[in-house]
N, C-alpha and C positions, 0 to 999 in steps of 0.2 A: 371465542367469536371469532368470524373467520371475514376478510372485507373483498371485493371485486370493484371494479369499475366498470362504468356501462353507461354511453353517452351524456359523459358529465356527472352522474349520479355514482357517489359510493354504495356500498350494497353490501350489509352486514345483517349475519346469522347472527341470532342470539336466542337459545336456546332450541322451539321447535319453530322459528318464525325467522322470514325474510323481510327484512325493513331497508328501504333506499331513498337516502336524501341525498336532494341538489347539491352538487359543487359550492362552497363558500366561502373565497382563501379569509374572507376576514370573519367567519364562524368555527369555533373547532365543536365538533360532536361532542355532545356528553349523553348521558343516560336520562336526563334530565328533558332534555326537549326531545331524547327518541319517545318518551312516554308521552309529550305532549302532543295532544289532539287534536288543536289548530294550527300545527304545521303543514300549512299547503302545500310544501314541496316534497313531502314526505308517501312516499307506498307502503305497501307492507302485502303481505302475501304468506301463503305457510310454503312451495315452493322457489325458488332462484331465477324457475323457470316463466311463475307467472308473476314475480315480479318486475322481470325484463321488459311481459308482455303488456304492463303498467306503465312503464317508463317509455315503452313508444307509443302506445298511449298518446302519452302526455307531448311526443314530439311531432304530432301529428297538426300540422297547422292547417288555419282558415285564415279567409280574410272578412272579415268585420266589417271594412270603412272604405268605402274605394274613394281616393280621390280626395283626402283631406288637405288644401295647400301644399297638394302637390305628393307627396302621401300616401300610401296605403297603413291598416292597419291589420294587423294580424293577430290573432289568439294562438295560443297553443299553449293548453294544460289551461293554469292560473293566472297566466305573464300575459301582456300584451305587449305589441311591439310595432311601430308604429316606420317604414322602410320608401324610401323614397322611388316613385313610381320607374324615375330615372334607371333603378340599379334592379330592378327586376320583379318575378316571382319573388317571396320568403322562403328561404329555405333554414331552418333553425340547424342543420348541422355548418350551412356556410356564416352564417351568423358567428358562431359560436368558437369557430376560426377567423372572426375580425375582418371580413369581407365583407361591409358596409361602411360606409363614410356616411355621419350625418343621420343615424339613427337613434330611437329615444326606444325609453322601456316603462316598463310603468303596471301598477295592478287593475286600471281600470281606463275606459274607451277613453272618457273623460279627460284621468290622467296623462293620456296619452295626448289628447290636442291642445290641450292647455300647454304641453312641453314644444309640441309640435308651431302652435300659436309663438312660443316663447322665443325658441331658435331661429323662427325663424324672422322676428323683431329683431332678434340678436344678430344677423351674421347676410339676413338677408334668403337667394340666392347662392351663394358663393358656398353654402353644405355641398 
């Protein structure tokens, strides 16, 4: 098994397939997780280049809701991000570098809206 890092994904080669898992400091990779079909942070292909192409596709983001209580909601892959409109357009690389303050993340638009509402209720405009 070989490993490589690419855009926050750890890529493994196992036999004739390549697998990319999104890095999560709280979860250690094991073979059971490798084969779990419901792991939405996984990409798989026959070549390293194809896995990288699929990771690149996940990095592309698009705005899905504009202007919810001063936040825009973006989707990148299976994840959603609520970013203050005053922080400008969303960039996943910038996000991973910690360049946004007062952001929220989640798995659905409704989850993001609820988190934004809770954040605004808790701290107001001081975010």
